[in-house]
LUMLUM-689441 format. One record per residue (C-alpha): residue number from 1; x, y, z; residue in three letters. Coordinates in Angstrom, 2 decimals. Example, Ala and Ser with C-alpha at 12.3 -4.5 7.8 and 13.67 -1.06 7.14 Angstrom:
<pts>
1	12.30	-4.50	7.80	ALA
2	13.67	-1.06	7.14	SER
</pts>
This chain:
<pts>
1	10.63	-64.52	13.81	MET
2	9.14	-65.74	10.58	ILE
3	9.18	-69.51	10.09	ARG
4	8.88	-71.30	6.78	PRO
5	5.35	-72.13	5.73	VAL
6	4.43	-75.83	5.49	LEU
7	3.93	-76.60	1.87	LEU
8	3.23	-80.36	1.70	ALA
9	0.84	-82.72	3.43	ALA
10	3.67	-85.21	3.54	ALA
11	5.21	-83.16	6.38	PHE
12	2.04	-83.27	8.49	ALA
13	3.64	-85.32	11.26	LEU
14	7.01	-83.49	11.24	ALA
15	7.94	-80.54	13.49	PRO
16	6.55	-77.38	11.84	LEU
17	8.17	-74.46	13.53	ASP
18	11.80	-75.43	14.15	GLY
19	13.36	-74.96	17.57	LEU
20	11.42	-73.10	20.25	PRO
21	12.79	-69.66	20.99	VAL
22	13.78	-68.80	24.57	LYS
23	15.50	-65.86	26.22	ALA
24	19.15	-66.43	27.07	PRO
25	18.62	-66.38	30.86	ASN
26	16.09	-69.10	30.52	ALA
27	18.75	-71.52	29.46	VAL
28	21.59	-70.21	31.56	GLY
29	23.10	-67.73	29.16	MET
30	24.06	-63.99	29.27	SER
31	22.27	-61.89	26.65	ALA
32	24.89	-59.17	27.12	GLU
33	27.75	-61.55	26.28	ARG
34	25.83	-63.13	23.40	LEU
35	25.59	-59.61	21.98	ALA
36	29.30	-59.90	21.12	THR
37	28.16	-62.04	18.19	ILE
38	26.48	-59.08	16.62	ASP
39	29.62	-57.00	16.72	ARG
40	31.85	-59.81	15.42	VAL
41	29.61	-60.76	12.48	VAL
42	29.03	-57.16	11.42	ARG
43	32.78	-56.45	11.58	ARG
44	33.22	-59.29	9.07	GLY
45	30.71	-57.62	6.74	ILE
46	32.31	-54.19	7.12	ALA
47	35.71	-55.66	6.25	ALA
48	34.25	-57.08	3.02	GLY
49	34.61	-60.73	4.04	GLY
50	30.96	-61.51	3.09	TYR
51	27.82	-59.55	2.23	PRO
52	25.63	-61.21	4.89	GLY
53	25.30	-64.00	7.44	ALA
54	22.76	-66.18	9.27	ALA
55	23.54	-67.16	12.82	VAL
56	21.79	-69.52	15.27	VAL
57	22.96	-70.30	18.82	VAL
58	21.00	-72.88	20.59	GLY
59	21.18	-74.32	24.14	ARG
60	19.11	-76.82	26.08	LYS
61	16.59	-77.41	23.26	GLY
62	16.01	-73.78	22.36	ALA
63	17.22	-71.15	19.97	ALA
64	18.57	-68.18	22.00	VAL
65	20.25	-66.10	19.30	TRP
66	18.72	-66.46	15.83	GLU
67	19.54	-63.52	13.54	LYS
68	20.25	-62.52	9.97	GLY
69	22.91	-59.93	9.24	PHE
70	23.61	-57.87	6.07	GLY
71	22.28	-58.87	2.67	LYS
72	22.28	-61.74	0.34	LEU
73	24.57	-59.82	-2.04	GLY
74	26.58	-56.54	-2.20	TRP
75	24.11	-54.53	-4.29	THR
76	21.88	-51.95	-2.61	ALA
77	18.67	-53.65	-3.65	ASP
78	19.69	-57.07	-2.45	SER
79	17.27	-58.57	0.14	PRO
80	18.29	-58.76	3.78	PRO
81	19.40	-62.06	5.25	VAL
82	16.82	-63.87	7.41	LEU
83	18.05	-66.85	9.45	ALA
84	14.87	-68.85	8.88	ASP
85	14.43	-67.94	5.24	ARG
86	17.70	-67.34	3.51	THR
87	19.07	-70.45	1.86	ILE
88	22.82	-70.95	1.63	TYR
89	25.12	-73.36	-0.29	ASP
90	26.35	-75.47	2.58	LEU
91	29.42	-76.80	0.74	ALA
92	31.26	-79.37	2.87	SER
93	28.68	-79.41	5.64	LEU
94	27.16	-81.90	3.10	THR
95	29.75	-84.34	4.35	LYS
96	28.30	-84.51	7.80	VAL
97	24.69	-83.22	7.62	VAL
98	24.14	-85.44	4.61	GLY
99	26.65	-88.26	3.82	THR
100	27.69	-89.09	7.38	THR
101	24.09	-89.11	8.65	THR
102	23.05	-91.38	5.87	ALA
103	26.00	-93.66	6.79	ALA
104	24.84	-93.71	10.45	MET
105	21.28	-94.69	9.45	ILE
106	22.58	-97.65	7.30	LEU
107	25.02	-98.62	10.03	PHE
108	22.11	-98.77	12.52	ASP
109	20.21	-101.08	10.13	GLU
110	23.13	-103.40	9.76	GLY
111	23.45	-102.71	6.09	LYS
112	26.74	-100.82	6.26	LEU
113	29.74	-102.43	7.88	ASP
114	32.36	-99.88	8.76	LEU
115	35.19	-102.38	8.45	ASP
116	34.09	-103.88	5.15	GLU
117	36.09	-103.16	2.07	LYS
118	34.71	-100.43	-0.23	VAL
119	35.18	-102.84	-3.16	SER
120	32.58	-105.10	-1.51	HIS
121	29.93	-102.41	-2.24	TYR
122	31.59	-100.88	-5.34	LEU
123	33.35	-103.69	-7.27	PRO
124	34.64	-101.23	-9.83	LEU
125	36.77	-99.63	-7.03	PHE
126	39.42	-102.36	-6.93	SER
127	42.81	-103.35	-7.91	GLY
128	46.13	-103.01	-5.95	GLY
129	45.86	-101.06	-2.73	MET
130	42.21	-100.11	-3.43	LYS
131	41.23	-103.65	-2.30	ASP
132	42.34	-102.69	1.16	ASP
133	40.33	-99.46	1.64	VAL
134	37.58	-99.79	4.23	THR
135	34.39	-97.64	4.79	VAL
136	35.75	-96.56	8.16	ARG
137	38.89	-95.25	6.43	GLN
138	36.79	-93.14	4.07	LEU
139	35.03	-91.59	7.10	LEU
140	38.40	-90.89	8.82	GLU
141	39.90	-89.53	5.48	HIS
142	42.55	-92.25	5.72	ARG
143	41.66	-94.19	2.66	GLY
144	44.74	-93.23	0.56	GLY
145	42.81	-90.96	-1.78	LEU
146	44.08	-87.54	-2.88	PRO
147	42.27	-84.44	-1.71	ALA
148	40.60	-84.05	-5.11	GLY
149	40.92	-83.94	-8.79	ARG
150	39.44	-81.80	-11.61	ASP
151	36.60	-83.94	-12.48	LEU
152	34.73	-81.01	-14.10	TRP
153	37.54	-80.67	-16.66	ARG
154	37.14	-84.14	-18.02	HIS
155	33.59	-85.51	-17.24	ALA
156	30.61	-84.69	-19.47	HIS
157	28.01	-86.57	-17.45	THR
158	27.55	-87.53	-13.80	PRO
159	28.29	-91.09	-14.79	GLU
160	31.67	-90.12	-16.27	GLU
161	32.46	-88.12	-13.16	ALA
162	31.78	-91.10	-10.90	LYS
163	33.87	-93.36	-13.10	GLN
164	36.71	-90.96	-12.85	LEU
165	36.45	-91.15	-9.03	ILE
166	36.43	-94.93	-9.16	LEU
167	39.54	-94.90	-11.37	ASP
168	41.55	-92.38	-9.23	THR
169	44.87	-93.87	-8.14	PRO
170	45.64	-93.95	-4.35	LEU
171	48.41	-91.62	-3.14	GLU
172	49.48	-93.65	-0.13	TYR
173	48.70	-96.95	1.59	ARG
174	45.29	-97.00	3.23	PRO
175	45.55	-96.37	6.95	GLY
176	49.06	-95.09	6.71	ALA
177	48.21	-91.39	6.43	GLY
178	45.44	-88.84	6.51	GLN
179	44.41	-86.44	3.77	VAL
180	41.14	-84.58	3.92	TYR
181	39.52	-85.93	0.78	SER
182	36.49	-84.87	-1.16	ASP
183	36.85	-87.97	-3.29	LEU
184	36.56	-90.20	-0.16	GLY
185	33.23	-88.52	0.69	ALA
186	32.07	-88.99	-2.87	ASP
187	32.92	-92.77	-2.69	LEU
188	31.03	-92.98	0.60	LEU
189	28.06	-91.37	-1.13	GLY
190	28.22	-93.90	-3.90	MET
191	28.31	-96.68	-1.40	VAL
192	25.22	-95.29	0.33	ILE
193	23.45	-95.13	-2.99	GLU
194	24.42	-98.68	-3.84	HIS
195	23.09	-100.04	-0.49	ILE
196	19.91	-97.94	-0.40	ALA
197	19.26	-98.46	-4.13	ASP
198	18.26	-94.83	-4.51	GLU
199	19.99	-91.53	-4.94	GLY
200	21.73	-89.82	-1.96	LEU
201	19.38	-86.88	-2.32	ASP
202	16.26	-88.99	-2.29	THR
203	17.46	-91.06	0.63	PHE
204	18.33	-88.06	2.75	LEU
205	15.07	-86.24	1.96	THR
206	13.01	-89.36	2.87	ARG
207	14.95	-90.39	5.95	ARG
208	16.26	-87.20	7.46	VAL
209	15.03	-83.83	6.10	PHE
210	11.29	-84.61	5.81	GLU
211	10.97	-86.35	9.20	PRO
212	12.77	-83.36	10.86	LEU
213	10.72	-80.76	9.07	GLY
214	13.84	-79.30	7.38	MET
215	11.79	-78.23	4.46	ILE
216	14.39	-75.81	3.06	ASP
217	17.26	-78.28	3.01	THR
218	18.19	-80.41	0.08	GLY
219	20.06	-80.77	-3.16	PHE
220	19.31	-78.89	-6.36	ARG
221	16.79	-76.24	-5.04	PRO
222	13.91	-75.33	-7.20	ALA
223	14.19	-72.28	-9.33	ASP
224	11.24	-70.81	-7.53	SER
225	13.40	-70.49	-4.43	LEU
226	16.12	-68.44	-6.16	ALA
227	14.88	-65.12	-4.71	TYR
228	15.91	-66.21	-1.24	ARG
229	19.07	-68.23	-2.12	ILE
230	22.34	-66.42	-1.38	ALA
231	24.48	-66.03	-4.62	PRO
232	28.01	-67.46	-4.69	THR
233	30.63	-67.24	-7.43	GLU
234	30.33	-64.43	-9.85	VAL
235	32.77	-65.62	-12.52	THR
236	32.99	-69.44	-12.25	PRO
237	34.24	-71.76	-14.99	PRO
238	30.58	-72.25	-16.01	ARG
239	30.60	-68.82	-17.36	GLY
240	27.71	-67.19	-15.48	TYR
241	27.00	-66.04	-11.89	PRO
242	25.86	-68.85	-9.51	LEU
243	22.75	-68.73	-7.56	ARG
244	20.91	-71.93	-6.62	GLY
245	23.45	-74.09	-8.40	GLU
246	26.10	-75.76	-6.35	VAL
247	29.30	-73.65	-6.12	HIS
248	31.64	-76.72	-6.18	ASP
249	32.52	-77.59	-9.82	GLU
250	33.04	-81.31	-9.06	ASN
251	29.63	-81.62	-7.31	ALA
252	28.19	-79.77	-10.43	TYR
253	29.83	-82.31	-12.73	ALA
254	28.19	-85.06	-10.67	MET
255	24.75	-83.60	-11.35	GLY
256	24.52	-81.41	-8.24	GLY
257	24.34	-84.39	-5.83	VAL
258	27.63	-85.56	-4.31	ALA
259	28.92	-86.96	-1.14	GLY
260	31.28	-83.99	-0.44	HIS
261	29.05	-80.95	-1.42	ALA
262	25.73	-79.94	-2.96	GLY
263	23.42	-79.47	0.00	LEU
264	21.61	-76.08	0.43	PHE
265	19.75	-75.07	3.48	GLY
266	18.86	-72.39	6.10	THR
267	20.47	-71.78	9.43	ALA
268	17.07	-72.55	11.15	SER
269	17.02	-75.97	9.55	ASP
270	20.50	-76.76	10.58	LEU
271	19.55	-75.76	14.15	ALA
272	16.94	-78.52	14.12	VAL
273	19.58	-80.93	12.89	PHE
274	22.03	-79.91	15.55	ALA
275	19.44	-80.32	18.25	GLN
276	18.69	-83.82	16.96	MET
277	22.36	-84.62	17.33	MET
278	22.43	-83.22	20.86	LEU
279	19.29	-85.27	21.69	ASN
280	21.24	-88.38	20.69	MET
281	19.45	-88.96	17.50	GLY
282	15.81	-87.85	18.19	THR
283	13.81	-84.69	17.71	TYR
284	10.28	-84.00	18.76	ASP
285	9.60	-87.72	19.33	GLY
286	11.07	-88.76	15.92	ILE
287	14.14	-90.92	15.94	ARG
288	16.60	-90.50	13.06	ILE
289	19.64	-92.49	14.26	VAL
290	20.48	-94.39	17.44	SER
291	22.26	-92.90	20.46	ASP
292	25.02	-95.44	20.02	SER
293	25.61	-94.38	16.48	ALA
294	25.78	-90.79	17.56	ILE
295	28.44	-91.62	20.22	ARG
296	30.42	-93.69	17.83	LEU
297	30.49	-91.29	14.87	PHE
298	31.22	-88.18	16.95	THR
299	34.06	-89.64	19.10	SER
300	37.66	-89.14	18.11	ARG
301	38.82	-91.79	15.62	ALA
302	42.08	-90.66	14.09	ALA
303	43.89	-87.42	14.61	GLY
304	41.48	-84.63	14.73	THR
305	38.80	-86.61	12.98	ARG
306	35.80	-88.45	14.27	ALA
307	33.84	-90.59	11.70	LEU
308	32.93	-88.01	9.22	GLY
309	32.89	-85.23	11.74	TRP
310	35.89	-83.21	13.08	GLU
311	36.55	-82.95	16.77	VAL
312	36.91	-79.52	18.38	GLY
313	40.49	-78.75	19.25	GLU
314	40.60	-74.94	19.11	ARG
315	40.67	-75.00	15.34	GLN
316	38.37	-74.81	12.19	HIS
317	35.89	-72.66	14.01	GLY
318	35.59	-74.43	17.35	ALA
319	37.08	-71.46	19.22	GLY
320	39.05	-71.69	22.51	ASN
321	36.27	-72.77	24.88	TYR
322	34.18	-75.55	23.37	PHE
323	34.44	-78.77	25.39	GLY
324	36.64	-81.81	24.66	GLU
325	33.61	-83.68	23.33	HIS
326	32.62	-81.05	20.83	SER
327	32.47	-81.87	17.20	TYR
328	31.63	-79.98	13.90	GLY
329	32.57	-79.07	10.41	HIS
330	33.11	-76.19	8.03	THR
331	32.33	-75.55	4.38	GLY
332	34.33	-73.58	1.79	PHE
333	31.52	-71.18	0.92	THR
334	31.76	-69.78	4.43	GLY
335	29.58	-72.13	6.49	THR
336	30.10	-73.98	9.74	SER
337	28.30	-76.01	12.41	LEU
338	29.83	-76.75	15.86	TRP
339	28.16	-78.76	18.69	ILE
340	29.17	-79.04	22.18	ASP
341	27.41	-81.83	24.11	PRO
342	28.94	-80.89	27.39	ASP
343	27.32	-77.43	27.29	ARG
344	24.22	-78.75	25.42	GLU
345	24.85	-76.09	22.85	MET
346	25.41	-75.54	19.17	PHE
347	26.42	-72.64	16.90	VAL
348	25.49	-72.37	13.15	VAL
349	27.04	-69.78	10.85	LEU
350	26.15	-69.45	7.22	LEU
351	27.70	-66.98	4.81	THR
352	28.54	-66.77	1.09	ASN
353	32.12	-65.41	1.46	ARG
354	32.85	-66.67	-2.06	VAL
355	30.51	-64.04	-3.49	HIS
356	32.86	-61.28	-4.81	ALA
357	34.39	-60.68	-1.35	ALA
358	35.87	-57.23	-1.01	ARG
359	38.36	-58.32	1.67	ALA
360	41.76	-59.32	0.31	ARG
361	41.82	-62.43	2.51	ARG
362	38.17	-63.54	2.95	PRO
363	39.30	-66.97	4.13	ALA
364	41.03	-65.27	7.07	LYS
365	37.98	-63.20	7.93	VAL
366	35.63	-66.14	7.98	ILE
367	38.11	-68.19	10.06	ALA
368	38.24	-65.62	12.74	ASP
369	34.53	-64.92	12.78	VAL
370	33.83	-68.66	13.12	ARG
371	36.11	-68.96	16.06	ALA
372	34.73	-65.78	17.73	ASP
373	31.17	-67.00	17.28	LEU
374	32.01	-70.15	19.16	ALA
375	33.83	-68.27	21.83	ASP
376	31.11	-65.71	22.36	ALA
377	28.49	-68.49	22.69	ALA
378	30.61	-70.53	25.20	ALA
379	31.53	-67.44	27.15	LEU
380	27.85	-66.53	27.46	ALA
381	27.08	-69.73	29.48	VAL
382	26.49	-68.79	33.09	THR
383	26.31	-72.32	34.71	ASP
384	28.67	-72.53	37.55	GLU
385	30.78	-75.38	36.02	ASN
386	31.20	-73.56	32.71	PHE
387	31.11	-69.80	33.61	ALA
388	34.14	-67.72	32.81	VAL
389	34.50	-64.66	35.03	ALA
390	36.11	-62.25	32.62	VAL
391	35.42	-61.63	28.97	MET
392	38.44	-61.18	26.70	PRO
393	39.41	-57.57	26.15	ALA
394	39.09	-58.13	22.37	SER
395	38.07	-60.81	19.95	PHE
396	39.78	-61.83	16.72	ARG
397	37.37	-59.74	14.68	ALA
398	38.27	-56.64	16.76	ASP
399	41.98	-57.05	15.96	LEU
400	41.28	-58.11	12.30	ALA
401	44.86	-59.37	11.92	VAL
402	45.63	-60.16	8.37	GLY
403	42.17	-59.46	7.06	TRP
404	43.21	-56.66	4.69	ASN
405	46.99	-56.60	4.70	ARG
406	48.73	-53.32	4.02	ALA
407	50.11	-53.17	0.47	VAL
408	53.35	-51.37	-0.34	HIS
409	52.82	-49.19	-3.32	VAL
410	55.85	-47.47	-4.97	ARG
411	55.28	-44.12	-6.59	ARG
412	57.82	-41.86	-8.28	PRO
413	58.63	-38.63	-6.46	LYS
414	60.81	-35.95	-7.99	ARG
415	62.74	-38.61	-9.98	GLY
416	63.23	-40.86	-6.97	LYS
417	61.37	-43.90	-5.81	SER
418	59.47	-43.69	-2.58	SER
419	57.22	-46.20	-0.92	SER
420	53.97	-45.60	0.79	ARG
421	51.86	-48.00	2.78	VAL
422	48.26	-48.14	1.78	ARG
423	46.09	-48.45	4.86	SER
424	44.46	-51.78	5.44	SER
425	41.49	-50.20	7.20	ALA
426	39.37	-50.15	4.10	ARG
427	38.23	-53.28	2.30	PRO
428	39.89	-53.93	-1.08	ALA
429	37.59	-53.38	-4.12	ARG
430	38.83	-56.46	-5.91	SER
431	36.88	-59.62	-6.22	SER
432	37.65	-62.73	-4.21	ALA
433	40.79	-64.53	-5.01	SER
434	40.45	-67.19	-7.59	LYS
435	43.37	-69.08	-6.11	SER
436	41.11	-71.97	-4.88	HIS
437	40.46	-74.88	-7.16	SER
438	36.92	-74.87	-8.66	LYS
439	37.12	-78.63	-8.14	ALA
440	37.28	-78.37	-4.46	GLY
441	35.01	-75.55	-3.39	SER
442	33.84	-77.71	-0.54	GLY
443	37.27	-77.26	0.85	SER
444	40.54	-75.52	0.01	LYS
445	42.49	-78.72	0.21	VAL
446	41.38	-79.88	-3.21	SER
447	44.13	-77.58	-4.60	THR
448	46.95	-78.85	-2.49	ARG
449	49.46	-81.42	-3.64	LYS
450	50.01	-84.39	-1.32	HIS
451	53.24	-83.72	0.47	VAL
452	52.69	-85.27	3.81	SER
453	50.25	-87.49	5.61	HIS
454	49.12	-84.81	8.03	LYS
455	45.45	-83.79	8.07	PRO
456	44.74	-80.93	5.72	ALA
457	43.07	-77.75	6.87	LYS
458	39.81	-76.56	5.47	LYS
459	38.58	-73.15	4.39	GLY
</pts>
């Protein structure tokens, strides 16, 4: 497997080659069962859900299944996906890999008080119920903020976009409900920038990505990397196909660096990050955060949320077998990261399902593939206390329920109307649905009106 070449002397003390690679049986896993991953991911491609994908499954400190599938795009001349080279728009994984990690670091240093009011750090976010919003509530998505708003329609500069966030009225009393909010993550990013006295991108590169050797992870990737960046939207409001620019319109309006979206990275880089989390804050002798911060931020806090992270409860890609202490997150572009401390295991899935998907319901395709990936990895564990004797007869991707629903087409026949059912076996030729808000491409919830205080589901 090819690993990224070290380009800067600044990384001289960082891990160079990512996770070591071991055979599945060396870490108590079945290669035969892990092979289910290949079938599942390829079925998603064949159904038109995404043109390609990068997958890494790791256990006990090693990568055991690291593969690229398909291509960066749909064209015949598009390059193949390589798990250690292809860079994807991570979308809402930014919230946990980036913003939440930065919050943990500042919490460790005593600079960020989780129960302090947000207005203490951002005085312009004040007035009325805003004075009661705490940092902890932002992390729990319980700060009273709406899911999102169309910043990109009104802001002409990043500063204007940030001011619109500060001015956003609350939808409910802080702590009284829970709405998955991009705006809350953006506020948290602004809090971090205020405390650190530098940009979120600079802070994360200096404190997380460089020390871990995640040389292909960061905001606003250089133009020179475009040839290995997976494209996203073909016809966005910006008026040109996107490749190397953040897919999320609000993050773009904020200059490409936001608390809710904007990170790009490879599956292999995320594998290193996941292993750091499993190692309780360290990797290759380098400590990023404390073990106590890891425990605090990944434990259930409110509903299905930890602090920043989501807890695994057979939803959002965690599958049916991940343990009760598992945590993870998803991203609207078709990304996910799930970590199971009990099994000492993680799964990374990166796709660009927003790139002119041929499936009629690409969100359904990626949801099933995410869950199948987690299930296949968990079922491959052979340790006595985790082993499952019998594999399921079929996985979600085998059934493909709702991926390409049959469409009733009425055609005239000898003067009478008759209906025929078009088979759902072949992917539709149409582009991906534009029903999601460009303001919330980190998550579908940005388009939803607040009708209850139940946690919103992500794409």
